KOLTOR-279042 format. One record per residue (C-alpha): residue in one letter; y, x, z. Coordinates in steps of 0.2 Angstrom, whole numbers, plus 5000, padded with zeros to 4 digits. Each point is the difference from the previous one (the first is absolute). Last residue first. Example, Ala and Ser with C-alpha at 12.3 -4.5 7.8 and 13.67 -1.06 7.14 Angstrom:
BEGIN
S499550685036 A498349945003 
//
This chain:
BEGIN
L528157275673 A501250154997 G499949974981 G500349825001 V501550025011 I500850134989 F499649904984 I500749845007 M501650105006 M500150084982 V500049834991 T501249925012 I501250155000 V500050014981 A500249814998 A501550005012 T500850154990 I499949914984 L500649835007 Q501450085009 S500650104984 P499949834990 L501049925013 M501450135001 L500250034982 K501149864993 R500949945015 I500350185006 G500850044984 C499350104986 I500449914984 N501249865003 K500950115013 F500250154987 Y501450075011 Y501350064988 N501450105007 S501849954999 L501650064993 V501349874998 L501650014990 K501149865002 E500949924985 N501649914999 Q500349914983 G501250064988 M498949964985 S499650194998 G499550025018 T501150055015 F499250125012 A499350015017 H498950115011 N500950174998 K501749925004 G501750034992 T499849854989 N499250104986 I500149914983 G498349984992 S498450094995 M499750065018 Y500850175000 S499950085017 L501650045010 K500650165005 K501249995015 N500250195002 A499749985019 R498649884997 I499150124988 K500150145012 K499449905015 S498549944989 Y499650184996 L500150065019 Y498849855005 A498850044986 F500050185005 F499549965018 P498849864995 V499050124989 A500250165010 F498949935014 V498450024988 F500550184997 V499950055018 V498349925002 L499450104985 V499550155011 I498849895009 L499049984984 L499750194998 D499450015018 L498849864998 T499250094984 G499850165010 T499249915014 P498649944988 L499849814998 T498449915007 Q500050085016 E498249985007 S499650045018 I498249995006 A499249935016 F500349834993 M501149915012 E500650145011 R500150124986 L501149874991 L501249995014 P500050205001 G500650004982 V501349865002 Y500950095014 V500450194998 K499550024981 S500649834993 L501650005012 I500550184994 P499849954982 F501049845002 L501450085011 V501449974986 C499449834997 L499849965018 A501850065003 I500749894986 M499249845007 L500450045018 V501850034996 G500149834991 H499149915015 I501250085012 T501549944990 I499349824999 S499850005019 I501750075003 M500849884988 E499349855008 N500650065017 R501750034992 K500249834993 T499949974981 I501649904995 D500350104984 K501449904991 A499650004982 P500950124988 A500949924985 E499049984984 N500350134986 T498250044999 S498950154995 A498149975002 I499250105015 I499449855010 K499449904984 G499150144993 L499050025016 W499549825000 K499350014982 T499250175003 W499149935015 Y499349854990 F499350114986 S499450155010 T498849885009 T499449934984 A499550184994 S499250035018 G498949854999 F499550054982 V499450175005 I499349955017 F499149854994 F499250094986 V499550155011 L499249875012 L498949934986 I499550184994 N499450065017 N499350164994 E500350075018 D501050154993 V501149874990 S500249905016 A500550155009 K501350044987 L500749835000 A500150005019 A500950174999 W501349934987 K500249855011 S500450115015 I501250114990 L500949844995 M500149945017 G500550175007 F501650024990 P500050134987 A500149914989 L500649825000 F499149845005 M500249945018 G501150145007 A501249984986 I500249825005 G500350045018 I501250154996 F500949884987 M500249875014 F500750135011 I501350054988 A500449824996 L500349965018 R501250135002 P500949984983 L500349815002 R501049954984 Y499850164991 L498250035002 L499749814999 G500450004982 H499049854997 M499349945016 N500249814995 E498650024987 I498950065014 D500249845009 R500250035019 S501649905001 H501449985013 I500950164994 S500150095017 N498649905010 E498850024985 T500450184999 A499550025019 G498449914997 V499650104984 D500350165010 Q498849955014 F498749944988 L500250164990 L499950125015 S498449915007 K499350014983 S500350194998 I499450055017 A498449905001 H499650044981 F500250185003 I498850015014 M498749884993 L500050084983 F499850175008 V498449935009 G499449924984 A500150164990 W499050115013 I498849855002 T499750014982 E499650185000 P498949985016 R498949874991 G500049825006 V500149914983 G500449855010 A501450095010 C500950064984 A499949824993 V500749935016 M501550124999 L500249954981 G500049825005 L501350035014 N501150074986 S499949844991 I500249885015 T501650115005 S500749994982 M499849815000 A500949995016 L501450134995 V500249904984 K500149845010 K501350085012 G501150054985 D499949834991 S499950034982 Q498149994998 A499149994984 I499550185000 A499249985017 M498749904993 I499350154989 S500050115016 A499149865010 A498649994987 L499850194998 F499950055018 T499149845005 F498650054987 G499950185007 G499949935018 I498749864996 F499050134990 S500050135013 I499549885013 M498649934991 I499350174995 G500250065017 T499049855007 T498650034987 T499950185007 G500550174993 S501250035014 M500249855011 A499450085017 P501250154997 A501449884996 L499849895016 R501550085009 F501050004984 L499649824998 I500549965018 Y501750104998 I500349914983 G499849835009 A501250055014 K501250074988 V500449824994 M500749955017 T500850165006 A501350124991 S500449934983 H499749824995 L499949915017 L501450105009 A501250014985 S499749814996 S500349965019 P501650115000 T500649904984 P500049835008 A498549894996 V499949914984 M499250154991 A498449985010 G499449884986 L499750144989 L498950085013 W499049845002 T499849994981 S498950164999 F498449935007 P499049994983 L500550144998 Q500450135013 A501249965014 A499550155011 K499549895014 T499049894989 L499150164992 A499750075017 A498949855004 F499050034985 A499750185006 I499549935017 L498749894991 A499450134989 V499850135014 P499149875011 I498849964985 M499650184994 V499750075017 E498250064998 G500150034982 P501450135002 R498850125008 A501050165004 A501849944996 G499649835007 L499450075016 A501550105002 V501149864996 M499249885012 D500050135014 H501950024998 L500349815000 S499149995016 V499349835005 T498250055005 G498349935001 H499550034982 T499449844993 L500949885012 A501650105001 F500150024981 Y499749824996 I501349955014 I501350124993 G499749954982 I500249815005 A501650045009 L500750094986 A499649864988 T500849885011 G501650125001 G500150004981 L500049815000 L501350015014 N501150114989 M499949884986 W500349855012 L501550085008 A500950064984 R499849824992 F500649945017 S501650104999 N500349954982 K500049825004 I501150025016 A501250114991 E500149874985 P500349865012 E501450095010 R499450075017 T501250154997 Y498850125009 G498449944990 I499750174993 L500250085016 L498949885010 F498650024987 S500250195000 C499850005019 V498449894999 S499250114987 T500550165010 A499249925016 E498449964991 W499750184995 F500550055017 L498649905007 D498750054987 I500450185002 W499649995019 L498349924996 L499850144986 S500250135014 D500850154992 S501749955004 L501550114996 V500549924984 F499949825006 G500850035017 F501550084992 M500149854988 A500049885014 G501450085009 L501050014984 F499849814997 A500549965018 F501650104997 L500449904984 V499549835008 M501250025014 F501350064989 F499949844990 Y499949895015 Y501650075008 R500849994983 R499849815000 D501749954994 G499749834992 I499950004981 N501349904990 T501350135004 H499150134988 Y501550114997 H500450055017 Q498249995006 Y499550134987 G501550115004 H499550025018 M498150014994 Y500450154990 G500950105013 V498549995013 A498850004986 Y500450184995 V499550065017 V498449905000 I499650074982 L500350175007 S498749975013 G498749944988 I500350154989 V499950135014 G498649925011 I499049914987 I500050144988 I499750135013 C498749905008 M499149984983 L500050194998 I499350025017 S498649884996 L499650104984 H500150175008 D498949955015 I500049895016 Y498649895005 I500249875014 H498649895006 S498850145003 I498349925000 E498649945012 Q498649924990 M500049815000 E499049885011 P499549854989 G501249854998 F500549875014 L501850055005 E500650124987 L499049934985 W500449825005 A501950045001 I499850084983 A499349834993 L501349905010 T501350104991 P499249994983 V499949815001 I501649965008 S501250104989 L499449944982 I499749835007 S501849995005 V500550014982 W499149834997 Y501349915010 K501550044990 K501049865008 Y501550105004 K499749985019 F498250004998 S500050174992 L501350065013 F498949955014 T498450074992 V500950174997 Q500650015018 V498349965007 M499150134989 L501350125006 L499749965018 L498150034997 E500450174992 A501050055015 C498749945012 L498750114991 I501150155000 V500449985019 K498149995003 D499750164990 A501550085009 I499149975017 E498350064994 T500850164992 H498750145003 V500050114985 Y501950034999 L500350154988 E499450094985 I501150144993 P499850074982 R500650184999 Y501850054997 G499750145013 G500149905015 A501850055002 A500349924983 W499449835007 G501250015015 V501450054989 I499749864987 L499949875014 V501650075008 G500849984983 V499449824999 A500749975017 I501750074994 M500049884985 I499549855011 V501450055013 V501350004986 A499549834993 G500149935018 V501750075004 Y500749934984 A499249835004 I500750005017 A501750034993 N499849864988 R499449885014 V501650045011 K501149974985 N499149844995 V500049925017 R498449905000 V498950125010 C498349915003 F499250024983 M500550174997 L499450055017 G498349934997 A499950094984 M500550165008 V498549985012 L498949984985 P500850154992 F499550105016 I498249945001 I499350084984 L501050165000 F499850015019 P498149984999 I500050164989 V501350105010 P498950005015 M498950144992 
//
C-alpha cells in the first residue's frame, strides 16, 4: 500500500515547502492543497483497508534502508535538541535526548539479531487514529491560515514567522501518521521523539521568555517519557529478541509477568505524553502558543499519542500492577484537574484543564484494560478530539473579535457574536450534556467500573463528573445570558469559519450516528483487541439518548428568540434603584451611579492551580515511584 509511506513522507515534503515559500498568499494556497491531499490520502488508506475485508494488515518486513534512514533521523533530532539546549543554556535537557538516542543506536548497530517483523500494522485502532489526525489535523491547518494572519496583525511585537509555524504543523502531522501506523518499537521511538520536538517548537513559537520556559518544560517532560520508552524497548529486545509492539501486547495478554517491566516503562512514557499528573504542567504551559498549536496539541494529535499507546497496551495491563497504577493515575488526574478547572476564568486554561481531566478518564479506562472500559475510552477519544478542536478554534476566533478570552467577557455572546456562540454551545454541550458522546462515554466508564468492583475509580468518576458539570455550566450560562450590549464585530475569516463549521457538523453527526458507530466500528475494534466485544450500554438506551439531541439545541434557539422579544419591548430589569435605560446600570438611593455586574465565582483561593497542583503532583509521583519499585522488584 504505497499510500502509507505517502502519508508519512508527504507532510514532511509540505513542511519543507512551507519553510521555503515566503510569499504568504502562495504559501496559504499550498497549505490548503496539502490539507486536502492529506484527507484524500486517508480516504484512500481506508478504502484499501476495507478492500482487504477490514482485517489487520501487516506490511514491510524487509526495511533495511528505511531502518538506516530512521536511525539517521533520530540522531539528527538528538543534535537539534542538544543545539537548542545549549543555545538557551538548558544543558541538562540534552542528556534526556543524548542518552536514550545513543542507547537505541547501540541496539540497532551492535545489539543482538532481532526476529523479522512487519514494521507497519493497520487495524481498526490505527485507522481511527489516522482519521483523527488526517481530518481534524488538516482542518486545523485550514483554520490556521486565517487565524495566523490576524494573529500577526494584532501581535506586532512578534516577528512574522508563519513559514516556520506551518512547517512545524505539517512535520507534526507526518510524525503522528508514522507513530500510529508503526508496529516496530524502533520506528515508534523516532516518531515519539519527533512529536516531542515539534511540540517544543510550536510552544516556543513567539520566542518570548515565557514561551521558551514553557517549551523546555514540555520538552524535558516528554523526553523523560522518551527515555523510559527507550529503556523499555531495549529491555524487551534483549529479553525476547524482537521489537514488535504487537508481539509485546500478545505476550503480555497471555503471560503478563514476562513483559511486566517493558510494559510498565512504556506505560509510564505514555503518561508523560498524555499530560497526566505529575506531568500535566507542560500542557498548561502550551497555552502561550497560537491557538492552532493549542488545538493540535490538545485535541487531534500530541496528547492522543499517549492514549493510543495505552489503548494498545490495555490487554497486557488488565489485572496487573501496571494496570492498577495507570488506572489510579488516570482517575486521580480526572478528579484533580476537574477541581482545578473550576478556578479558571481564562477560556483556554479551562480547555487545557478539561483536556487533562478527560485524558485522565481515558487513561483510567486503558488501565482497567477490559473491553467495556476500552469501548468507553475509544468514544471518549473520538468525541474529545472533535469537541476540543472546535472549542479551541472558536475561543481563538472569539478572542480575535472581542480581544479577550476571559469567560466573564463572553457574557451574552449568543447575542453579540451569534455564529461563534452557537458553535461554542455545540462544543461545550458535546463535553458534558446528554445525549452528547462525552457524557454517554463517562456513563459507560462508570458502569464498567461498577461491574469491575473498582470502587476507587467509581469515586473518581462520580466526583470528577460532578465538578466537570460545575465549570462547564458556568461557561454555558455566560454564553446564553441575556444582554443589552451592542453586537461585536465578527472578524472571523471564511477559512476559519469553514473549519469551525465542519467541526460542529461532525459533532452533531457523531451524536446521531453513535449507535451505528458502536456496532459497525468500535465493536470490531474490541474483537481485534480482546477477541470479544462488550458494549457497556445497550443499543436501545443509546437510541433513546440520541432523540434528545434536538431538544438540546432548542435551548439557545428559544433563548435567542426570547431575548429579541425583550429587547424589542424595551423591558428593563428592576435593580433596586432608578433605571438609566440600560440593563447594566442604575442610580442608587443616594444619587450615585451604580453598575450591575454579574460574575461567576471561581474559588481561586480554595481550588486554584497554585493550591492543588503541587500536592496532586506529589501524590501521583509517590504512587508511580512505589508502583514502579514493586513492578521491578516483582519481575526480578
